Each structure stands twice: as C-alpha cells, then as structure tokens.
N, C-alpha and C positions, 0 to 999 in steps of 0.2 A: 403843401398844396399851394399853388400860386394864386395871386389876386386876379380876379376876373376883369376888373376895371369897367364894370357895367355902367358906372356913373358917367363915363365919357361919351356914352351913346344916348340918343334921344329916347323919349318915352315910347314912341311907336316901335323903334328898333328893339328895345328891351321887351316890350309886350309881345311882339312877333316872335322873338327868340324863346320866350316862355311857352307860347303856343306850340312852336316847333318842337321844343324839348318834350312837352307833354304828349305830343302826337307821335313821337319817335319810337313807338313800339307797336308791332303788329296787333297785339292783343287790344290795345286802346283803339286802334283803327277799327277792328272787328266789333268792339263794343259800340262805338259811334255808329257804325253801319247798321247794327242791330236796332239801336234806339231810333235811328232815322226811319228804318223800314217799318217798325212797329209802333212808332209815335209814343210809346211808353214801355216801361219794363220794370219788372220786379227783379231784384238782384238774383234771386234763386233761378230765374229763367236763364240767366247767362251761364250758370253752371251746367245746364242741360245742352247748351249750344256750343260753348267753348271747351277745349280740352285742358281746362285749368281748374285748380281747386278753388273753393269758395274764398279762402283767405287771399289767394293770388288775385282773383277777380276784385275783391274788396280793395286791395292795394292799388290796382289800376283805376278803379272808380274814384278812389281818394285823390289820385293825381289829376284826373279829369275835373273833379270838383274844385281842386285847388286853383285851377285857372278859370273856373267859372263856366266852362263850356257845357257842363251838365249840371243839373240840380236834382236834389232828391227831396221827396215829400214822405213823411212818415205816415204809414197807413197800418195801424195796429202794430204787430211785431215786425213788419217789413218796411223797407224803404223803396218807394217807386221812383225810378230815375227817368229823366227825360232831357232832351236837348234844351239848353237855354238859348232861345232864339235871338235875343239881343246880343249876347256874346258871340254866337255863331256868325251872325251878320257882320259884326265888327271884325272877326278873324277873316271872313271872306273878303272884306274890303281891303284889309291890310295886305293879304296875300295877293289879291287882284292888282293892287297898285304896283307891286314888285313885278309881276308878270306883264302887265300892260305897259310898263315903262321901257321895256326892251324894244329897241328899234332893230330892224333887220341888219345884220352885219354884211 
C-alpha cells in the first residue's frame, strides 16, 4: 500500500478529506438525515429505518463518531446519538469555502 503523504497538505485540507471520507457512504448520509430530522436517536431506531443489521449500523456510527460529527450519550443500556453542532458547523464552513471560492468560468 502506498504512502498517502497527507503531511504535505494543510490542516483544513486533511480535516475536510476526513469528513468527505466519513460521509462517502449512503448509509452514513441516511443516518445523518435521520438524526437531523429527529434531533435525537437511539441506535435501535436506526435498525427499524435502514435496511441494515445492527452491527453494520454500529460500524457506520463508529465512523461518524470518529470524525466527531455525531456524539453519543449513554442512557441505561442504550446510546442516544445526536449531531455534534460544533463539528457540523465547522464542516459546513469548510465545504462552503470550497464552493464559494469558485468563480464562474
């Protein structure tokens, strides 16, 4: 496997690439949409909504937690997930800067 050379890119480029990598699966987009719509979620709810097993959903949640875009609070035997507003806004700003920097060709 080749070296990625991420160290030659600035912090924002690396962070944005991590967000893009974590969002690069339709199941993760569906999870985020569900969390945004419902403002909170218990992991078991996602099994009833998505055509995926509990273990697969857990893996997707783990990846979204890794970049910090969601957070989970333990409530008894369950974990309640929600959008991490601070990280969500940071991602929006980074993505927005890329799109807004484009001048018409």
